[in-house]
C-alpha positions in Angstrom: 3.1 -20.8 -5.2 4.2 -17.9 -2.9 2.1 -14.8 -3.2 4.0 -11.6 -2.6 2.1 -9.2 -4.6 -1.7 -8.6 -5.2 -4.1 -6.0 -6.9 -7.3 -5.2 -5.0 -10.1 -2.5 -5.1 -11.2 -0.8 -1.8 -14.1 1.6 -1.2 -15.1 3.5 1.8 -18.6 4.0 2.9 -20.7 6.8 1.6 -21.9 9.3 4.3 -25.7 9.0 4.9 -27.8 12.0 3.5 -29.4 14.4 6.0 -33.2 14.2 6.1 -35.9 16.6 5.4 -38.8 16.6 7.8 -41.1 18.8 10.0 -42.3 18.2 13.5 -46.1 16.9 13.1 -47.8 16.4 16.4 -51.2 17.0 17.7 -51.6 20.4 19.2 -48.5 21.5 17.5 -49.7 22.8 14.2 -46.5 24.6 13.1 -43.8 22.3 14.2 -40.4 23.2 13.2 -37.8 21.2 11.1 -36.8 17.9 12.7 -34.8 16.2 9.9 -31.9 14.2 11.5 -28.2 14.0 10.3 -27.0 11.1 8.2 -24.5 8.6 9.6 -20.7 8.5 8.7 -19.7 5.9 6.3 -17.4 3.2 7.3 -13.5 3.4 6.8 -11.2 1.0 5.2 -8.3 0.0 7.7 -5.4 -2.3 7.3 -3.9 -4.2 10.1 -0.8 -6.4 10.5 -1.5 -9.9 11.3 1.4 -11.7 12.8 0.0 -15.0 11.8 0.2 -14.1 7.9 3.4 -14.4 5.9 2.0 -14.3 2.2 -0.7 -12.3 0.4 -2.4 -15.5 -0.7 -5.8 -14.5 0.5 -6.0 -11.6 -2.0 -5.9 -13.9 -4.7 -9.4 -15.1 -3.8 -10.9 -11.8 -2.5 -10.1 -8.8 -4.6 -12.8 -6.3 -3.6 -13.1 -4.6 -0.1 -15.9 -2.3 0.7 -17.0 -0.5 4.0 -20.6 0.0 4.9 -22.5 3.2 4.0 -23.9 5.5 6.6 -27.6 5.4 7.0 -29.8 8.4 6.1 -31.2 10.7 9.0 -34.8 10.2 10.0 -37.6 12.2 11.4 -37.7 13.4 14.9 -34.1 14.4 14.7 -33.1 10.7 14.5 -29.5 10.5 13.4 -28.6 7.8 10.8 -26.4 4.7 11.9 -22.7 4.9 11.1 -21.4 2.5 8.6 -19.1 -0.3 9.8 -15.5 -0.1 9.2 -13.8 -3.0 7.0 -10.5 -4.3 8.5 -8.0 -5.9 6.0 -5.3 -8.0 7.6 -1.8 -8.2 5.9 1.5 -9.7 7.0 4.1 -7.4 8.3 6.2 -5.8 5.7 3.4 -5.3 3.1 3.9 -2.1 1.1 0.4 -0.5 0.0 0.7 1.5 -3.3 -1.7 3.4 -5.4 -2.0 1.1 -8.5 -2.0 3.6 -11.3 1.0 5.8 -10.1 2.7 3.4 -8.0 3.2 5.7 -5.3 3.5 4.3 -1.7 0.4 5.0 0.6 1.8 2.9 3.7 4.3 0.6 4.8 3.0 -1.8 7.2 6.1 -2.6 9.3 7.9 -1.3 12.3 5.6 0.5 14.6 2.9 0.9 12.0 0.6 -1.9 12.9 -2.8 -0.3 11.9 -3.5 2.5 9.3 -6.8 3.9 8.0 -6.3 3.9 4.1 -9.8 5.5 3.2 -11.9 7.6 5.6 -15.6 6.9 5.3 -17.7 10.0 4.1 -19.1 12.3 6.7 -22.8 12.2 7.1 -24.9 15.3 5.8 -26.7 17.6 8.1 -30.5 17.3 8.4 -32.6 20.4 7.7 -33.0 21.3 11.3 -29.4 22.8 10.9 -30.6 25.2 8.4 -33.4 27.0 10.5 -32.9 30.8 10.9 -35.2 33.5 12.0 -36.0 34.4 8.5 -36.0 30.9 7.2 -38.0 28.6 9.7 -38.9 25.9 7.4 -35.9 24.9 5.3 -37.0 22.4 2.7 -33.4 21.2 2.0 -30.7 19.0 3.8 -27.0 18.3 3.2 -26.1 15.3 1.2 -23.6 12.8 2.8 -20.0 12.9 1.5 -19.4 10.5 -1.3 -17.5 7.2 -0.9 -13.8 7.2 -1.8 -12.4 4.3 -3.9 -8.9 3.1 -4.8 -7.1 0.4 -6.7 -4.3 -0.9 -4.7 -1.1 -2.8 -5.4 0.2 -4.7 -2.4 3.6 -5.9 -2.4 5.3 -7.9 0.3 8.9 -7.1 1.2 10.0 -9.6 3.9 11.6 -8.2 7.1 14.8 -10.0 8.2 18.0 -8.9 9.7 20.2 -11.1 7.5 19.5 -12.2 3.8 21.2 -15.2 2.2 21.9 -14.8 -1.5 23.9 -16.7 -3.9 23.3 -18.8 -7.1 20.7 -21.7 -7.0 21.9 -25.2 -5.3 24.7 -23.6 -3.3 23.1 -24.7 0.1 21.0 -21.6 1.3 18.1 -24.0 2.3 20.4 -26.4 3.9 22.2 -23.7 5.9 18.9 -22.2 6.9 17.3 -25.5 8.1 20.7 -26.3 10.1 20.8 -23.0 12.0 17.1 -22.3 12.6 13.8 -24.2 13.1 12.6 -23.4 9.5 11.9 -26.5 7.3 12.5 -25.1 3.8 12.2 -27.7 0.9 15.6 -29.0 -0.1 16.5 -30.9 -3.2 19.4 -30.9 -5.9 17.8 -28.9 -8.7 17.6 -25.2 -9.5 14.9 -22.9 -8.0 13.9 -25.4 -5.4 12.9 -22.5 -3.3 10.1 -20.7 -4.7 9.3 -18.4 -1.8 11.7 -16.6 0.8 11.8 -18.8 3.9 12.5 -17.2 7.3 14.1 -18.5 10.4 15.3 -17.2 13.8 18.8 -17.8 14.8 19.5 -18.1 18.7 23.1 -17.3 19.3 24.4 -18.5 22.8 25.2 -15.5 25.0 24.4 -13.0 22.2 21.2 -11.5 20.5 19.5 -13.5 17.9 18.4 -12.4 14.6 16.1 -13.3 11.7 17.5 -14.7 8.6 15.9 -15.1 5.1 16.7 -17.7 2.3 16.2 -15.6 -0.7 15.6 -17.8 -3.7 18.7 -18.6 -6.1 19.7 -15.7 -8.4 21.0 -16.1 -11.8 22.6 -13.8 -14.2 19.9 -11.4 -15.7 17.6 -11.7 -12.7 17.6 -8.0 -12.2 16.1 -7.8 -15.7 13.4 -10.4 -14.7 15.1 -13.3 -16.1 14.1 -16.5 -14.4 12.4 -16.0 -11.0 15.1 -13.6 -9.7 13.2 -10.4 -10.1 10.2 -11.8 -8.2 12.4 -12.1 -5.1 15.1 -9.4 -5.1 12.7 -7.0 -3.3 12.9 -9.2 -0.3 16.5 -8.2 0.5 15.8 -4.4 0.5 15.1 -4.4 4.2 18.0 -6.6 5.4 20.9 -5.2 7.3 23.6 -7.7 6.1 24.0 -9.9 3.3 25.5 -13.5 3.6 26.7 -14.6 0.2 26.7 -18.1 0.0 29.1 -19.8 -2.5 29.8 -23.3 -3.6 33.7 -23.4 -2.7 34.0 -27.2 -3.9 32.5 -26.0 -7.5 30.5 -29.2 -7.4 28.6 -27.9 -10.6 31.8 -26.7 -12.4 31.4 -23.0 -11.7 34.0 -20.8 -10.4 33.1 -19.3 -7.0 35.0 -16.2 -7.4 33.1 -15.5 -10.6 29.7 -16.3 -8.9 30.2 -13.8 -6.2 31.0 -11.0 -8.9 28.0 -12.1 -11.1 25.4 -12.0 -8.0 26.7 -8.7 -6.7 26.4 -7.3 -10.5 22.8 -8.3 -10.3 22.1 -6.8 -6.9 23.7 -3.5 -8.0 21.6 -3.5 -11.2 18.4 -3.9 -9.3 19.2 -1.5 -6.5 22.7 0.0 -6.1 21.9 0.7 -2.3 21.5 -3.0 -1.7 25.2 -3.6 -3.2 26.4 -1.2 -0.6 25.0 -3.4 2.4 27.6 -5.1 4.6 28.4 -8.7 3.2 29.9 -11.6 4.4 30.9 -14.7 2.3 30.2 -18.1 3.5 32.3 -20.6 1.5 30.1 -23.7 1.6 30.7 -27.3 0.9 34.2 -27.4 2.3 33.6 -31.2 2.9 33.3 -31.8 -0.7 36.8 -30.1 -1.7 39.1 -32.4 -3.4 41.8 -30.2 -5.1 43.9 -32.5 -7.3 46.3 -29.6 -8.4 47.0 -28.5 -4.7 45.2 -25.3 -5.2 42.9 -24.2 -2.1 39.8 -22.6 -3.3 39.2 -21.0 0.1 42.5 -19.3 0.0 41.7 -18.0 -3.5 38.4 -16.4 -2.3 39.9 -14.9 0.7 42.8 -13.3 -1.4 40.1 -11.8 -3.8 37.6 -10.2 -1.2 39.1 -9.9 2.3 41.3 -7.1 1.0 38.0 -5.4 0.1 36.8 -5.8 3.6 34.6 -8.8 3.1 35.1 -11.5 5.6 35.3 -15.0 4.3 34.0 -18.1 6.4 34.5 -21.7 5.3 31.7 -23.8 6.1 29.6 -27.1 5.6 26.1 -26.7 5.8 25.8 -30.3 6.0 28.1 -31.2 8.8 27.9 -27.9 10.8 31.5 -27.3 10.4 32.5 -23.5 10.9 28.9 -22.4 11.4 29.3 -21.3 14.9 32.1 -18.9 14.0 30.0 -17.5 11.1 26.8 -17.0 13.4 28.7 -15.2 16.2 30.5 -12.8 13.6 26.9 -12.0 12.1 25.7 -11.3 15.7 28.4 -9.3 16.5 28.3 -7.3 13.1 24.5 -6.7 13.6 25.0 -5.2 17.1 27.3 -2.4 15.5 24.7 -1.5 13.2 22.5 1.1 14.8 20.2 2.1 11.9 16.7 0.8 12.3 15.3 -1.4 9.6 14.1 0.2 6.1 10.7 1.7 6.3 9.4 3.2 3.1 8.0 6.8 3.4 4.5 7.4 2.1 4.2 9.3 -1.2 0.4 9.3 -1.6 -2.2 10.5 0.8 -5.8 9.5 0.0 -7.3 12.1 2.2 -5.8 14.9 0.0 -4.9 13.2 -3.1 -8.4 11.8 -4.0 -10.9 14.4 -5.1 -14.3 13.7 -3.4 -17.3 13.9 -5.6 -15.5 13.9 -8.9 -18.4 12.8 -11.0 -18.0 14.4 -14.4 -20.0 17.4 -15.6 -20.0 19.4 -18.7 -20.2 23.3 -19.6 -21.2 23.9 -23.0 -22.9 26.8 -25.4 -25.8 26.0 -27.4 -25.8 28.3 -30.2 -29.2 27.5 -31.5 -31.0 28.2 -28.3 -28.4 31.0 -27.4 -27.7 29.7 -23.9 -25.1 28.0 -21.9 -25.8 24.3 -20.7 -24.3 22.8 -17.5 -25.0 19.1 -17.2 -23.5 15.9 -15.4 -24.4 13.6 -12.4 -22.7 15.9 -9.9 -25.1 18.9 -11.0 -28.1 16.6 -11.0 -27.5 15.5 -7.5 -26.9 19.0 -6.2 -30.2 20.1 -7.8 -31.8 17.1 -6.1 -31.0 18.2 -2.6 -31.3 21.9 -2.9 -34.4 24.1 -2.5 -33.6 27.0 -5.0 -36.9 28.7 -3.8 -35.3 29.8 -0.7 -32.9 32.4 -0.3 -30.5 30.4 1.8 -30.9 27.5 -0.6 -30.1 29.6 -3.7 -26.9 31.1 -1.8 -25.9 27.4 -1.5 -26.5 26.8 -5.1 -24.3 29.8 -6.1 -21.5 28.8 -3.7 -21.6 25.3 -5.2 -21.2 26.7 -8.9 -18.1 28.9 -7.6 -16.3 26.3 -5.5 -16.4 23.6 -8.2 -15.1 26.0 -10.9 -18.3 26.0 -13.0 -18.6 29.9 -13.0 -14.9 30.0 -14.0 -15.7 27.7 -17.0 -18.7 29.6 -18.1 -16.6 32.9 -18.0 -13.9 31.1 -20.1 -16.6 30.3 -22.7 -17.6 34.1 -22.8 -20.6 34.3 -20.7 -22.0 37.9 -20.2 -24.3 39.3 -17.5 -27.9 38.6 -18.5 -27.0 35.5 -20.6 -29.2 32.3 -19.9 -27.7 29.3 -18.1 -29.9 26.0 -18.3 -29.5 23.2 -15.8 -31.8 20.1 -16.4 -34.9 22.2 -17.5 -34.1 25.0 -15.0 -32.9 28.3 -16.6 -31.2 31.2 -14.9 -30.0 34.6 -15.8 -26.2 35.1 -15.2 -25.2 38.1 -13.0 -21.7 38.3 -11.6 -21.5 39.1 -7.8 
């Protein structure tokens, strides 16, 4: 089964923590700080692979993690950077944030490689915090946390021309006739279970890419049958070639079929219905009108006054195909607008909060003290030396920047009140 959608989890690498150490050598009794910096975490990078045309690989591997940066070491040794992870996707893949559905990137056009999640920056070693008054800092900076995202990948086929129409009108036959594509062909509905692409070479003119979109049925825009699964693939096309069974071999009215499919296109996305359309009236070799009526003339009278050109063809015998292809090529040359590229709506660098571990700020009436707890607080206390002036100032800035002081004030804290954090108690004084 063709895979054009997938859900995956990605995670960038955590930055390595800075190191706390001091120079210890013979004849150097009072060596200064020499803790090295942590290495940067690896990034998650998406790349277009020309050899891919489905998202099948993501059905087997759903978790992609870049490598964490190494911690800093003694003697000013910097930690090793984590390795980036490269995820290869077919051209035309839309990368969305799963929960919101917002577009992060469109891997098409000139966008062949994009960093989706940047690795965390490595933390500074204690050598960076030495001053004239604090010559032996006993704290270092933690590396930035990893970022993680759940993604929804969606493939929207890139083609100049989209073939649309009811099932079994000859789209696959036409594609196999005018290109080197080898689609499955049989006489039953929904033979085509995936969009087939082929390149059409037009003598003396510029070639183009044509996509055979699986047969639509009424209700496709609402998810009936397989229609909704494939309608997305015609969003990028410049021209729609509407193939219709002019011979009514299955007893359907070709004019009614055209209106029905156009209605589904409009209901799915009204901009698609506005794309230039050409009608290819297929199976003219099977027309046997006993009452003298000409179905081709009937289609022309209905649609050519609306500016839609009608070409009688036979995908089996090849009759009329040359005229149709030359007209398509000429029409494409008049369309100057570039292929549709979907704009980004979500930026992981700014829309993901780094270090968003939960914390709580509460008031304990029994002990008459305010309590601040949570993984973020515990980590901060673990790498901060509160006995030093610089370390305590770092601690105060942390409380302010993360909104903890605002939450304490919202609970009614007054100067001189007690704040407890994991066994450490402080008296609150406003700056």
